[in-house]
CHARMM internal coordinates of N, CA and C (Angstrom, degrees):
IC EDIT
DIST 1 N 1 CA 1.4436
DIST 1 CA 1 C 1.5343
ANGL 1 N 1 CA 1 C 108.84
DIST 1 C 2 N 1.3384
ANGL 1 CA 1 C 2 N 118.05
DIHE 1 N 1 CA 1 C 2 N 128.71
DIST 2 N 2 CA 1.4689
ANGL 1 C 2 N 2 CA 119.76
DIHE 1 CA 1 C 2 N 2 CA -179.27
DIST 2 CA 2 C 1.5315
ANGL 2 N 2 CA 2 C 111.64
DIHE 1 C 2 N 2 CA 2 C -68.31
DIST 2 C 3 N 1.3150
ANGL 2 CA 2 C 3 N 115.27
DIHE 2 N 2 CA 2 C 3 N 149.75
DIST 3 N 3 CA 1.4571
ANGL 2 C 3 N 3 CA 120.70
DIHE 2 CA 2 C 3 N 3 CA 177.40
DIST 3 CA 3 C 1.5274
ANGL 3 N 3 CA 3 C 108.71
DIHE 2 C 3 N 3 CA 3 C -74.65
DIST 3 C 4 N 1.3400
ANGL 3 CA 3 C 4 N 118.06
DIHE 3 N 3 CA 3 C 4 N 129.10
DIST 4 N 4 CA 1.4686
ANGL 3 C 4 N 4 CA 119.40
DIHE 3 CA 3 C 4 N 4 CA 179.76
DIST 4 CA 4 C 1.5260
ANGL 4 N 4 CA 4 C 111.45
DIHE 3 C 4 N 4 CA 4 C -67.40
DIST 4 C 5 N 1.3048
ANGL 4 CA 4 C 5 N 116.02
DIHE 4 N 4 CA 4 C 5 N 147.13
DIST 5 N 5 CA 1.4560
ANGL 4 C 5 N 5 CA 121.33
DIHE 4 CA 4 C 5 N 5 CA 177.00
DIST 5 CA 5 C 1.5200
ANGL 5 N 5 CA 5 C 109.34
DIHE 4 C 5 N 5 CA 5 C -71.56
DIST 5 C 6 N 1.3350
ANGL 5 CA 5 C 6 N 117.11
DIHE 5 N 5 CA 5 C 6 N 145.48
DIST 6 N 6 CA 1.4685
ANGL 5 C 6 N 6 CA 119.03
DIHE 5 CA 5 C 6 N 6 CA 175.06
DIST 6 CA 6 C 1.5403
ANGL 6 N 6 CA 6 C 109.58
DIHE 5 C 6 N 6 CA 6 C -62.59
DIST 6 C 7 N 1.2967
ANGL 6 CA 6 C 7 N 116.97
DIHE 6 N 6 CA 6 C 7 N 127.51
DIST 7 N 7 CA 1.4636
ANGL 6 C 7 N 7 CA 121.38
DIHE 6 CA 6 C 7 N 7 CA -173.33
DIST 7 CA 7 C 1.5235
ANGL 7 N 7 CA 7 C 112.74
DIHE 6 C 7 N 7 CA 7 C -71.55
DIST 7 C 8 N 1.3232
ANGL 7 CA 7 C 8 N 117.58
DIHE 7 N 7 CA 7 C 8 N -48.97
DIST 8 N 8 CA 1.4630
ANGL 7 C 8 N 8 CA 120.31
DIHE 7 CA 7 C 8 N 8 CA -175.48
DIST 8 CA 8 C 1.5323
ANGL 8 N 8 CA 8 C 112.33
DIHE 7 C 8 N 8 CA 8 C -58.69
DIST 8 C 9 N 1.3331
ANGL 8 CA 8 C 9 N 119.68
DIHE 8 N 8 CA 8 C 9 N -50.84
DIST 9 N 9 CA 1.4731
ANGL 8 C 9 N 9 CA 118.93
DIHE 8 CA 8 C 9 N 9 CA 178.98
DIST 9 CA 9 C 1.5320
ANGL 9 N 9 CA 9 C 112.66
DIHE 8 C 9 N 9 CA 9 C -59.64
DIST 9 C 10 N 1.3197
ANGL 9 CA 9 C 10 N 116.08
DIHE 9 N 9 CA 9 C 10 N -36.51
DIST 10 N 10 CA 1.4677
ANGL 9 C 10 N 10 CA 118.97
DIHE 9 CA 9 C 10 N 10 CA 178.90
DIST 10 CA 10 C 1.5163
ANGL 10 N 10 CA 10 C 110.73
DIHE 9 C 10 N 10 CA 10 C -59.66
DIST 10 C 11 N 1.3419
ANGL 10 CA 10 C 11 N 117.59
DIHE 10 N 10 CA 10 C 11 N -52.58
DIST 11 N 11 CA 1.4624
ANGL 10 C 11 N 11 CA 120.49
DIHE 10 CA 10 C 11 N 11 CA -176.40
DIST 11 CA 11 C 1.5159
ANGL 11 N 11 CA 11 C 112.56
DIHE 10 C 11 N 11 CA 11 C -70.29
DIST 11 C 12 N 1.3272
ANGL 11 CA 11 C 12 N 117.71
DIHE 11 N 11 CA 11 C 12 N -32.06
DIST 12 N 12 CA 1.4651
ANGL 11 C 12 N 12 CA 119.36
DIHE 11 CA 11 C 12 N 12 CA 174.24
DIST 12 CA 12 C 1.5207
ANGL 12 N 12 CA 12 C 110.21
DIHE 11 C 12 N 12 CA 12 C -62.24
DIST 12 C 13 N 1.3240
ANGL 12 CA 12 C 13 N 116.52
DIHE 12 N 12 CA 12 C 13 N -39.31
DIST 13 N 13 CA 1.4669
ANGL 12 C 13 N 13 CA 120.51
DIHE 12 CA 12 C 13 N 13 CA 177.59
DIST 13 CA 13 C 1.5356
ANGL 13 N 13 CA 13 C 110.67
DIHE 12 C 13 N 13 CA 13 C -66.25
DIST 13 C 14 N 1.3180
ANGL 13 CA 13 C 14 N 116.58
DIHE 13 N 13 CA 13 C 14 N -45.22
DIST 14 N 14 CA 1.4732
ANGL 13 C 14 N 14 CA 119.99
DIHE 13 CA 13 C 14 N 14 CA 179.96
DIST 14 CA 14 C 1.5215
ANGL 14 N 14 CA 14 C 110.41
DIHE 13 C 14 N 14 CA 14 C -57.37
DIST 14 C 15 N 1.3287
ANGL 14 CA 14 C 15 N 116.91
DIHE 14 N 14 CA 14 C 15 N -50.92
DIST 15 N 15 CA 1.4627
ANGL 14 C 15 N 15 CA 120.48
DIHE 14 CA 14 C 15 N 15 CA -175.96
DIST 15 CA 15 C 1.5248
ANGL 15 N 15 CA 15 C 113.27
DIHE 14 C 15 N 15 CA 15 C -71.48
DIST 15 C 16 N 1.3257
ANGL 15 CA 15 C 16 N 118.12
DIHE 15 N 15 CA 15 C 16 N -25.32
DIST 16 N 16 CA 1.4665
ANGL 15 C 16 N 16 CA 119.67
DIHE 15 CA 15 C 16 N 16 CA 179.97
DIST 16 CA 16 C 1.5298
ANGL 16 N 16 CA 16 C 112.68
DIHE 15 C 16 N 16 CA 16 C -88.86
DIST 16 C 17 N 1.3294
ANGL 16 CA 16 C 17 N 117.62
DIHE 16 N 16 CA 16 C 17 N -16.58
DIST 17 N 17 CA 1.4619
ANGL 16 C 17 N 17 CA 119.32
DIHE 16 CA 16 C 17 N 17 CA -174.73
DIST 17 CA 17 C 1.5382
ANGL 17 N 17 CA 17 C 113.98
DIHE 16 C 17 N 17 CA 17 C -109.52
DIST 17 C 18 N 1.3052
ANGL 17 CA 17 C 18 N 117.32
DIHE 17 N 17 CA 17 C 18 N -6.50
DIST 18 N 18 CA 1.4704
ANGL 17 C 18 N 18 CA 120.35
DIHE 17 CA 17 C 18 N 18 CA -177.78
DIST 18 CA 18 C 1.5163
ANGL 18 N 18 CA 18 C 110.29
DIHE 17 C 18 N 18 CA 18 C -129.78
DIST 18 C 19 N 1.3148
ANGL 18 CA 18 C 19 N 116.20
DIHE 18 N 18 CA 18 C 19 N 149.67
DIST 19 N 19 CA 1.4599
ANGL 18 C 19 N 19 CA 118.82
DIHE 18 CA 18 C 19 N 19 CA 173.97
DIST 19 CA 19 C 1.5265
ANGL 19 N 19 CA 19 C 108.53
DIHE 18 C 19 N 19 CA 19 C -80.89
DIST 19 C 20 N 1.3064
ANGL 19 CA 19 C 20 N 115.91
DIHE 19 N 19 CA 19 C 20 N 154.77
DIST 20 N 20 CA 1.4619
ANGL 19 C 20 N 20 CA 122.28
DIHE 19 CA 19 C 20 N 20 CA -174.23
DIST 20 CA 20 C 1.5241
ANGL 20 N 20 CA 20 C 112.42
DIHE 19 C 20 N 20 CA 20 C -54.17
DIST 20 C 21 N 1.3167
ANGL 20 CA 20 C 21 N 117.32
DIHE 20 N 20 CA 20 C 21 N -40.18
DIST 21 N 21 CA 1.4659
ANGL 20 C 21 N 21 CA 119.89
DIHE 20 CA 20 C 21 N 21 CA -174.69
DIST 21 CA 21 C 1.5354
ANGL 21 N 21 CA 21 C 114.10
DIHE 20 C 21 N 21 CA 21 C -83.31
DIST 21 C 22 N 1.3379
ANGL 21 CA 21 C 22 N 117.74
DIHE 21 N 21 CA 21 C 22 N 7.63
DIST 22 N 22 CA 1.4632
ANGL 21 C 22 N 22 CA 119.40
DIHE 21 CA 21 C 22 N 22 CA 178.58
DIST 22 CA 22 C 1.5254
ANGL 22 N 22 CA 22 C 113.41
DIHE 21 C 22 N 22 CA 22 C -109.29
DIST 22 C 23 N 1.3197
ANGL 22 CA 22 C 23 N 117.19
DIHE 22 N 22 CA 22 C 23 N -4.58
DIST 23 N 23 CA 1.4625
ANGL 22 C 23 N 23 CA 119.38
DIHE 22 CA 22 C 23 N 23 CA 178.01
DIST 23 CA 23 C 1.5247
ANGL 23 N 23 CA 23 C 109.35
DIHE 22 C 23 N 23 CA 23 C -80.22
DIST 23 C 24 N 1.3158
ANGL 23 CA 23 C 24 N 116.67
DIHE 23 N 23 CA 23 C 24 N 154.35
DIST 24 N 24 CA 1.4692
ANGL 23 C 24 N 24 CA 120.82
DIHE 23 CA 23 C 24 N 24 CA -172.46
DIST 24 CA 24 C 1.5197
ANGL 24 N 24 CA 24 C 113.74
DIHE 23 C 24 N 24 CA 24 C -65.64
DIST 24 C 25 N 1.3078
ANGL 24 CA 24 C 25 N 118.55
DIHE 24 N 24 CA 24 C 25 N -22.73
DIST 25 N 25 CA 1.4650
ANGL 24 C 25 N 25 CA 120.87
DIHE 24 CA 24 C 25 N 25 CA -177.04
DIST 25 CA 25 C 1.5206
ANGL 25 N 25 CA 25 C 113.21
DIHE 24 C 25 N 25 CA 25 C -94.40
DIST 25 C 26 N 1.3200
ANGL 25 CA 25 C 26 N 117.62
DIHE 25 N 25 CA 25 C 26 N 3.89
DIST 26 N 26 CA 1.4708
ANGL 25 C 26 N 26 CA 120.91
DIHE 25 CA 25 C 26 N 26 CA -179.14
DIST 26 CA 26 C 1.5246
ANGL 26 N 26 CA 26 C 111.44
DIHE 25 C 26 N 26 CA 26 C -67.52
DIST 26 C 27 N 1.3290
ANGL 26 CA 26 C 27 N 115.67
DIHE 26 N 26 CA 26 C 27 N 137.34
DIST 27 N 27 CA 1.4604
ANGL 26 C 27 N 27 CA 123.23
DIHE 26 CA 26 C 27 N 27 CA 171.83
DIST 27 CA 27 C 1.5192
ANGL 27 N 27 CA 27 C 106.96
DIHE 26 C 27 N 27 CA 27 C -133.77
DIST 27 C 28 N 1.3177
ANGL 27 CA 27 C 28 N 119.18
DIHE 27 N 27 CA 27 C 28 N 126.84
DIST 28 N 28 CA 1.4662
ANGL 27 C 28 N 28 CA 119.34
DIHE 27 CA 27 C 28 N 28 CA 177.97
DIST 28 CA 28 C 1.5270
ANGL 28 N 28 CA 28 C 112.05
DIHE 27 C 28 N 28 CA 28 C -65.96
DIST 28 C 29 N 1.3163
ANGL 28 CA 28 C 29 N 117.00
DIHE 28 N 28 CA 28 C 29 N -27.58
DIST 29 N 29 CA 1.4615
ANGL 28 C 29 N 29 CA 120.93
DIHE 28 CA 28 C 29 N 29 CA 177.38
DIST 29 CA 29 C 1.5270
ANGL 29 N 29 CA 29 C 107.99
DIHE 28 C 29 N 29 CA 29 C -152.01
DIST 29 C 30 N 1.3147
ANGL 29 CA 29 C 30 N 115.95
DIHE 29 N 29 CA 29 C 30 N 121.31
DIST 30 N 30 CA 1.4695
ANGL 29 C 30 N 30 CA 120.94
DIHE 29 CA 29 C 30 N 30 CA -175.81
DIST 30 CA 30 C 1.5350
ANGL 30 N 30 CA 30 C 110.25
DIHE 29 C 30 N 30 CA 30 C -85.89
DIST 30 C 31 N 1.3179
ANGL 30 CA 30 C 31 N 116.62
DIHE 30 N 30 CA 30 C 31 N 70.23
DIST 31 N 31 CA 1.4636
ANGL 30 C 31 N 31 CA 121.71
DIHE 30 CA 30 C 31 N 31 CA -174.76
DIST 31 CA 31 C 1.5224
ANGL 31 N 31 CA 31 C 113.14
DIHE 30 C 31 N 31 CA 31 C -58.25
DIST 31 C 32 N 1.3230
ANGL 31 CA 31 C 32 N 117.32
DIHE 31 N 31 CA 31 C 32 N -45.74
DIST 32 N 32 CA 1.4563
ANGL 31 C 32 N 32 CA 120.42
DIHE 31 CA 31 C 32 N 32 CA -177.58
DIST 32 CA 32 C 1.5346
ANGL 32 N 32 CA 32 C 111.00
DIHE 31 C 32 N 32 CA 32 C -64.42
DIST 32 C 33 N 1.3184
ANGL 32 CA 32 C 33 N 117.26
DIHE 32 N 32 CA 32 C 33 N -45.35
DIST 33 N 33 CA 1.4681
ANGL 32 C 33 N 33 CA 121.08
DIHE 32 CA 32 C 33 N 33 CA 179.40
DIST 33 CA 33 C 1.5179
ANGL 33 N 33 CA 33 C 111.21
DIHE 32 C 33 N 33 CA 33 C -62.42
DIST 33 C 34 N 1.3323
ANGL 33 CA 33 C 34 N 116.68
DIHE 33 N 33 CA 33 C 34 N -43.44
DIST 34 N 34 CA 1.4628
ANGL 33 C 34 N 34 CA 119.64
DIHE 33 CA 33 C 34 N 34 CA 179.16
DIST 34 CA 34 C 1.5191
ANGL 34 N 34 CA 34 C 111.64
DIHE 33 C 34 N 34 CA 34 C -64.20
DIST 34 C 35 N 1.3247
ANGL 34 CA 34 C 35 N 117.44
DIHE 34 N 34 CA 34 C 35 N -38.91
DIST 35 N 35 CA 1.4651
ANGL 34 C 35 N 35 CA 120.52
DIHE 34 CA 34 C 35 N 35 CA 178.34
DIST 35 CA 35 C 1.5266
ANGL 35 N 35 CA 35 C 110.70
DIHE 34 C 35 N 35 CA 35 C -63.02
DIST 35 C 36 N 1.3298
ANGL 35 CA 35 C 36 N 116.88
DIHE 35 N 35 CA 35 C 36 N -40.41
DIST 36 N 36 CA 1.4591
ANGL 35 C 36 N 36 CA 120.46
DIHE 35 CA 35 C 36 N 36 CA 178.12
DIST 36 CA 36 C 1.5292
ANGL 36 N 36 CA 36 C 111.26
DIHE 35 C 36 N 36 CA 36 C -64.03
DIST 36 C 37 N 1.3154
ANGL 36 CA 36 C 37 N 116.74
DIHE 36 N 36 CA 36 C 37 N -43.12
DIST 37 N 37 CA 1.4694
ANGL 36 C 37 N 37 CA 120.75
DIHE 36 CA 36 C 37 N 37 CA 179.13
DIST 37 CA 37 C 1.5283
ANGL 37 N 37 CA 37 C 110.35
DIHE 36 C 37 N 37 CA 37 C -65.10
DIST 37 C 38 N 1.3233
ANGL 37 CA 37 C 38 N 116.76
DIHE 37 N 37 CA 37 C 38 N -44.79
DIST 38 N 38 CA 1.4637
ANGL 37 C 38 N 38 CA 120.13
DIHE 37 CA 37 C 38 N 38 CA 179.35
DIST 38 CA 38 C 1.5250
ANGL 38 N 38 CA 38 C 110.90
DIHE 37 C 38 N 38 CA 38 C -61.43
DIST 38 C 39 N 1.3229
ANGL 38 CA 38 C 39 N 117.85
DIHE 38 N 38 CA 38 C 39 N -34.74
DIST 39 N 39 CA 1.4649
ANGL 38 C 39 N 39 CA 121.92
DIHE 38 CA 38 C 39 N 39 CA -179.92
DIST 39 CA 39 C 1.5241
ANGL 39 N 39 CA 39 C 112.02
DIHE 38 C 39 N 39 CA 39 C -66.40
DIST 39 C 40 N 1.3355
ANGL 39 CA 39 C 40 N 117.60
DIHE 39 N 39 CA 39 C 40 N -21.57
DIST 40 N 40 CA 1.4640
ANGL 39 C 40 N 40 CA 120.18
DIHE 39 CA 39 C 40 N 40 CA 179.59
DIST 40 CA 40 C 1.5195
ANGL 40 N 40 CA 40 C 111.83
DIHE 39 C 40 N 40 CA 40 C -76.14
DIST 40 C 41 N 1.3228
ANGL 40 CA 40 C 41 N 117.15
DIHE 40 N 40 CA 40 C 41 N -20.58
DIST 41 N 41 CA 1.4552
ANGL 40 C 41 N 41 CA 120.62
DIHE 40 CA 40 C 41 N 41 CA -177.39
DIST 41 CA 41 C 1.5212
ANGL 41 N 41 CA 41 C 113.71
DIHE 40 C 41 N 41 CA 41 C 85.18
DIST 41 C 42 N 1.3364
ANGL 41 CA 41 C 42 N 117.48
DIHE 41 N 41 CA 41 C 42 N 4.49
DIST 42 N 42 CA 1.4576
ANGL 41 C 42 N 42 CA 120.55
DIHE 41 CA 41 C 42 N 42 CA 177.49
DIST 42 CA 42 C 1.5275
ANGL 42 N 42 CA 42 C 107.62
DIHE 41 C 42 N 42 CA 42 C -65.96
DIST 42 C 43 N 1.3387
ANGL 42 CA 42 C 43 N 118.40
DIHE 42 N 42 CA 42 C 43 N 129.71
DIST 43 N 43 CA 1.4654
ANGL 42 C 43 N 43 CA 119.91
DIHE 42 CA 42 C 43 N 43 CA -178.30
DIST 43 CA 43 C 1.5241
ANGL 43 N 43 CA 43 C 112.56
DIHE 42 C 43 N 43 CA 43 C -69.15
DIST 43 C 44 N 1.3169
ANGL 43 CA 43 C 44 N 115.48
DIHE 43 N 43 CA 43 C 44 N 153.49
DIST 44 N 44 CA 1.4687
ANGL 43 C 44 N 44 CA 120.19
DIHE 43 CA 43 C 44 N 44 CA 178.02
DIST 44 CA 44 C 1.5215
ANGL 44 N 44 CA 44 C 111.88
DIHE 43 C 44 N 44 CA 44 C -61.40
DIST 44 C 45 N 1.3057
ANGL 44 CA 44 C 45 N 117.67
DIHE 44 N 44 CA 44 C 45 N -22.91
DIST 45 N 45 CA 1.4659
ANGL 44 C 45 N 45 CA 121.06
DIHE 44 CA 44 C 45 N 45 CA -178.77
DIST 45 CA 45 C 1.5231
ANGL 45 N 45 CA 45 C 112.91
DIHE 44 C 45 N 45 CA 45 C -80.82
DIST 45 C 46 N 1.3333
ANGL 45 CA 45 C 46 N 118.19
DIHE 45 N 45 CA 45 C 46 N -1.05
DIST 46 N 46 CA 1.4633
ANGL 45 C 46 N 46 CA 121.32
DIHE 45 CA 45 C 46 N 46 CA -178.76
DIST 46 CA 46 C 1.5293
ANGL 46 N 46 CA 46 C 110.95
DIHE 45 C 46 N 46 CA 46 C -66.57
DIST 46 C 47 N 1.3273
ANGL 46 CA 46 C 47 N 115.81
DIHE 46 N 46 CA 46 C 47 N 152.23
DIST 47 N 47 CA 1.4616
ANGL 46 C 47 N 47 CA 121.43
DIHE 46 CA 46 C 47 N 47 CA 174.94
DIST 47 CA 47 C 1.5235
ANGL 47 N 47 CA 47 C 108.75
DIHE 46 C 47 N 47 CA 47 C -82.76
DIST 47 C 48 N 1.3381
ANGL 47 CA 47 C 48 N 116.28
DIHE 47 N 47 CA 47 C 48 N 139.23
DIST 48 N 48 CA 1.4586
ANGL 47 C 48 N 48 CA 122.14
DIHE 47 CA 47 C 48 N 48 CA -177.46
DIST 48 CA 48 C 1.5135
ANGL 48 N 48 CA 48 C 110.28
DIHE 47 C 48 N 48 CA 48 C -125.14
DIST 48 C 49 N 1.3376
ANGL 48 CA 48 C 49 N 118.06
DIHE 48 N 48 CA 48 C 49 N 140.83
DIST 49 N 49 CA 1.4647
ANGL 48 C 49 N 49 CA 119.29
DIHE 48 CA 48 C 49 N 49 CA 170.68
DIST 49 CA 49 C 1.5322
ANGL 49 N 49 CA 49 C 107.89
DIHE 48 C 49 N 49 CA 49 C -74.88
DIST 49 C 50 N 1.3024
ANGL 49 CA 49 C 50 N 117.60
DIHE 49 N 49 CA 49 C 50 N 126.17
DIST 50 N 50 CA 1.4705
ANGL 49 C 50 N 50 CA 121.42
DIHE 49 CA 49 C 50 N 50 CA -176.62
DIST 50 CA 50 C 1.5197
ANGL 50 N 50 CA 50 C 109.51
DIHE 49 C 50 N 50 CA 50 C -114.44
DIST 50 C 51 N 1.3083
ANGL 50 CA 50 C 51 N 115.74
DIHE 50 N 50 CA 50 C 51 N 132.55
DIST 51 N 51 CA 1.4564
ANGL 50 C 51 N 51 CA 119.25
DIHE 50 CA 50 C 51 N 51 CA -179.74
DIST 51 CA 51 C 1.5141
ANGL 51 N 51 CA 51 C 113.34
DIHE 50 C 51 N 51 CA 51 C -105.54
DIST 51 C 52 N 1.3240
ANGL 51 CA 51 C 52 N 117.98
DIHE 51 N 51 CA 51 C 52 N -12.59
DIST 52 N 52 CA 1.4586
ANGL 51 C 52 N 52 CA 119.26
DIHE 51 CA 51 C 52 N 52 CA -176.85
DIST 52 CA 52 C 1.5178
ANGL 52 N 52 CA 52 C 111.01
DIHE 51 C 52 N 52 CA 52 C -146.58
DIST 52 C 53 N 1.3051
ANGL 52 CA 52 C 53 N 116.34
DIHE 52 N 52 CA 52 C 53 N 119.38
DIST 53 N 53 CA 1.4631
ANGL 52 C 53 N 53 CA 120.38
DIHE 52 CA 52 C 53 N 53 CA 178.13
DIST 53 CA 53 C 1.5227
ANGL 53 N 53 CA 53 C 111.29
DIHE 52 C 53 N 53 CA 53 C -72.69
DIST 53 C 54 N 1.3277
ANGL 53 CA 53 C 54 N 117.83
DIHE 53 N 53 CA 53 C 54 N -14.07
DIST 54 N 54 CA 1.4539
ANGL 53 C 54 N 54 CA 120.52
DIHE 53 CA 53 C 54 N 54 CA -178.74
DIST 54 CA 54 C 1.5193
ANGL 54 N 54 CA 54 C 112.81
DIHE 53 C 54 N 54 CA 54 C -94.11
DIST 54 C 55 N 1.2981
ANGL 54 CA 54 C 55 N 117.54
DIHE 54 N 54 CA 54 C 55 N 1.52
DIST 55 N 55 CA 1.4570
ANGL 54 C 55 N 55 CA 120.67
DIHE 54 CA 54 C 55 N 55 CA -177.02
DIST 55 CA 55 C 1.5210
ANGL 55 N 55 CA 55 C 111.73
DIHE 54 C 55 N 55 CA 55 C -73.13
DIST 55 C 56 N 1.3229
ANGL 55 CA 55 C 56 N 116.84
DIHE 55 N 55 CA 55 C 56 N 130.39
DIST 56 N 56 CA 1.4594
ANGL 55 C 56 N 56 CA 121.13
DIHE 55 CA 55 C 56 N 56 CA 175.00
DIST 56 CA 56 C 1.5204
ANGL 56 N 56 CA 56 C 110.63
DIHE 55 C 56 N 56 CA 56 C -68.64
DIST 56 C 57 N 1.3167
ANGL 56 CA 56 C 57 N 116.67
DIHE 56 N 56 CA 56 C 57 N -19.03
DIST 57 N 57 CA 1.4547
ANGL 56 C 57 N 57 CA 121.59
DIHE 56 CA 56 C 57 N 57 CA 178.21
DIST 57 CA 57 C 1.5201
ANGL 57 N 57 CA 57 C 111.36
DIHE 56 C 57 N 57 CA 57 C -56.85
DIST 57 C 58 N 1.3136
ANGL 57 CA 57 C 58 N 117.47
DIHE 57 N 57 CA 57 C 58 N -36.95
DIST 58 N 58 CA 1.4629
ANGL 57 C 58 N 58 CA 121.23
DIHE 57 CA 57 C 58 N 58 CA -174.88
DIST 58 CA 58 C 1.5171
ANGL 58 N 58 CA 58 C 112.96
DIHE 57 C 58 N 58 CA 58 C -81.62
DIST 58 C 59 N 1.3145
ANGL 58 CA 58 C 59 N 118.47
DIHE 58 N 58 CA 58 C 59 N 8.65
DIST 59 N 59 CA 1.4494
ANGL 58 C 59 N 59 CA 120.14
DIHE 58 CA 58 C 59 N 59 CA 171.93
DIST 59 CA 59 C 1.5299
ANGL 59 N 59 CA 59 C 110.28
DIHE 58 C 59 N 59 CA 59 C -81.09
DIST 59 C 60 N 1.3226
ANGL 59 CA 59 C 60 N 116.47
DIHE 59 N 59 CA 59 C 60 N -4.86
DIST 60 N 60 CA 1.4631
ANGL 59 C 60 N 60 CA 122.63
DIHE 59 CA 59 C 60 N 60 CA 174.52
DIST 60 CA 60 C 1.5243
ANGL 60 N 60 CA 60 C 106.81
DIHE 59 C 60 N 60 CA 60 C -69.72
DIST 60 C 61 N 1.3398
ANGL 60 CA 60 C 61 N 118.17
DIHE 60 N 60 CA 60 C 61 N 104.91
DIST 61 N 61 CA 1.4742
ANGL 60 C 61 N 61 CA 119.63
DIHE 60 CA 60 C 61 N 61 CA -169.84
DIST 61 CA 61 C 1.5144
ANGL 61 N 61 CA 61 C 111.79
DIHE 60 C 61 N 61 CA 61 C -76.17
DIST 61 C 62 N 1.3405
ANGL 61 CA 61 C 62 N 117.80
DIHE 61 N 61 CA 61 C 62 N 158.11
DIST 62 N 62 CA 1.4586
ANGL 61 C 62 N 62 CA 124.11
DIHE 61 CA 61 C 62 N 62 CA -12.53
DIST 62 CA 62 C 1.5182
ANGL 62 N 62 CA 62 C 111.23
DIHE 61 C 62 N 62 CA 62 C -80.34
DIST 62 C 63 N 1.3074
ANGL 62 CA 62 C 63 N 116.23
DIHE 62 N 62 CA 62 C 63 N 154.39
DIST 63 N 63 CA 1.4554
ANGL 62 C 63 N 63 CA 120.76
DIHE 62 CA 62 C 63 N 63 CA 179.22
DIST 63 CA 63 C 1.5170
ANGL 63 N 63 CA 63 C 108.65
DIHE 62 C 63 N 63 CA 63 C -85.52
DIST 63 C 64 N 1.2938
ANGL 63 CA 63 C 64 N 117.52
DIHE 63 N 63 CA 63 C 64 N 113.23
DIST 64 N 64 CA 1.4618
ANGL 63 C 64 N 64 CA 122.04
DIHE 63 CA 63 C 64 N 64 CA 179.38
DIST 64 CA 64 C 1.5130
ANGL 64 N 64 CA 64 C 107.74
DIHE 63 C 64 N 64 CA 64 C -134.15
DIST 64 C 65 N 1.2978
ANGL 64 CA 64 C 65 N 116.18
DIHE 64 N 64 CA 64 C 65 N 95.26
DIST 65 N 65 CA 1.4593
ANGL 64 C 65 N 65 CA 121.07
DIHE 64 CA 64 C 65 N 65 CA -178.96
DIST 65 CA 65 C 1.5217
ANGL 65 N 65 CA 65 C 109.82
DIHE 64 C 65 N 65 CA 65 C -102.45
DIST 65 C 66 N 1.3238
ANGL 65 CA 65 C 66 N 115.19
DIHE 65 N 65 CA 65 C 66 N 138.25
DIST 66 N 66 CA 1.4633
ANGL 65 C 66 N 66 CA 120.49
DIHE 65 CA 65 C 66 N 66 CA 176.89
DIST 66 CA 66 C 1.5138
ANGL 66 N 66 CA 66 C 109.44
DIHE 65 C 66 N 66 CA 66 C -115.18
END
COOR INIT
IC SEED 1 N 1 CA 1 C
IC BUILD
């Protein structure tokens, strides 16, 4: 069984060597995710747990990360 690569150094390298819009998971606008959230009826003023300050997803105003 191959030894797994250390995860933290890998992602630190990815984020330090590439611009946000060149990674494979980049979306300029997360239309599907926003539609799902809007369908829940959660108000835009709700607090959200945010994992990435560089995400275009959080341009959905207002930005309220907890």
